N, C-alpha and C positions, 0 to 999 in steps of 0.2 A: 551966189554964195557957195563956197567949197564944202562938200560933204567929207569932212576929215575922217570920219569913221569908214567911209567907203574907200578913201585913199589908203588908209591903214590896212584894211582887208585886202585890197588889190595888191599892196606891197607884200603881204604875206603869201599871196598866190604866186607872185613873181619870184619871191624869195624861195618858195618851195621848188620851183623849177631849177633855180641855181643850186639848191641843196641836193637835188637828185644828181645833177651834173657833178657836183663836188664829191659826192659819195663814190661815184664811179671813178673819178680821177684819183681820189685818195687810194682806192683799192689798187688801181693800176700802178701808181707810183710806189705804194708799199710793197707790191710784189716784184716789180722790175727795177726799182731804184733809178729810173731815169724818167723824166717828164715826157709824156706822150702828147705832143702838140696837135696831133690829129684826133684827139678824143672828141672834140665837138663834131668833127666830120663823121665819126663813127655813129654818134647820136643822130646826126642829120640823115645819114643813109637809112638808119632804122626808122626814122620818121617818114621818110619818103616811101620806104617799103610798106609801112603801115598804111600810108595814103593809097598806094597802088592796090593793096588788098581790099581796103574798105571802100574806096571810091571808084577805082577803075575796074576792079573785078566784082564789086558789089557784094562782098562777103561779110561786111559788117565790122563793127568796132572790136568785138572780142577776137576775131581772127587777125585784125590789124595789130593788136598787142602782141600776139604770138609771132606774127611775121616780123615785126620790128625787133623783138628780142632775138629771134633766130638770125636775122640778117646781120645785126650788130655783132652777135656772138661768132657767127661764121667768119665775118670779115676780120674780127680780132684774131681768131685762130689762124686764118690764112696769113695775116700780117706777121704773126709770131713765127710761124713755120717758114714763111717765104721771104721775110725781110729781116726781122730782128735776130732770129737764131743764126742765120748764115753770117750776118755782120758780126755777131758776138764770137762766132767760131773763128773768124778771121782776125780777131783781136781788136775790134772796134772799141773806141773809148765812148764815154758818155756823150761827148760832143758829137761823135759820128752818129750815135743812135738818135740824138735830139734832131740833128739835121735830117736824118732819114724820116723822122716823124713829120717834119715840116713838109718835105717833098711828098710823103704819103698823103698828107692832108690836102695838098694842092691837087693831087691826082684824084682823090675821092671827091673833093668839092667840084671839080670841073667835070668829072664823070656824071655826077648827079645832075649838074646843070645841063649837060648835053642830053641826058635821058629824059628829064622832066621839064626842061626849059628853065629860064631864069626868072619868070614871073612868079609872084607869090601864089601859093595854092592854099586851099582851106578845106577842112573836113565839113561835110554837110550834116553832121550829127547835131541834133538839137537836144539840149539838156534843159529840163524845166528849172526855172529860177523862182525864188521866193524872197520876201523881205523879212529881215530880222531887224526890227527897229528901222534905222535909217540906212541899213546896209542891204544891198541886193546880193544874194548868194545863189550859187547853183550847186547841184549835187556833184558835178565834175570838179569844181573848185575845192569843195570839201574833201572829196576823195584824193585829190592831188596833195593837199596839205597833209592829210592823214598818212598817205603812202610815203611822202617825203620824210615825215617824222619817224615812221616805223623803220624805213630803210636806214636812216641815220642812226637810230638806236641799235639796230641789229649790227650795223657796221662798227659802231663803237664797241659793242660787246665782243665782236669777232676780232677786232684789232687789239683791244686793251685787256680783255678778260679771259681769253681762251689760248690754248697752246696751238690751235690750228694754224694761226698766222704768226707763230713765234719767230724769233730771230733765227733759230736753227733751221726752220722750214724755209725762211727767206733765203738763207745761204744755199740750201738744197735747190730751191727754185732758180736762183741765179746760176748755180752750177749746171742745172739742166738747160738753161738758156744757152750756155756755151756748149 
């Protein structure tokens, strides 16, 4: 018999991962006004850097979060300065920038594969789990759902309710891109 409550909870966990991805993609698109098809590869590189710090260097999960954040941020900055800004200065259209993100994604994906291999890897972190009625829950899953909702709420407020990401600032950002 299918435990539908567990299926629903697991769907919420998976949806939280998608929500975190969507928040980053929304911010990227809102700032640059072109879709970054390499966004998933930026996240993948961050994940693998977190794996490297936690599992291969043995520094633990908290340091892995910091490493993942910094790796993705540094990669984003390097791509902005080394790929998108020079293309925009040369008069690249949105199509050129989108094609550049596809190529960038392929380079990042295959670089990660060459460094860490193509087999699946997993963290060896163990989170305690407990039952809430018919649903098996872990602290990690609860933190994931909570973090995704908080990030989505903050992003909503930043995009809709503040002047920090207003249309005038978006125009200034795009001008800085060129």
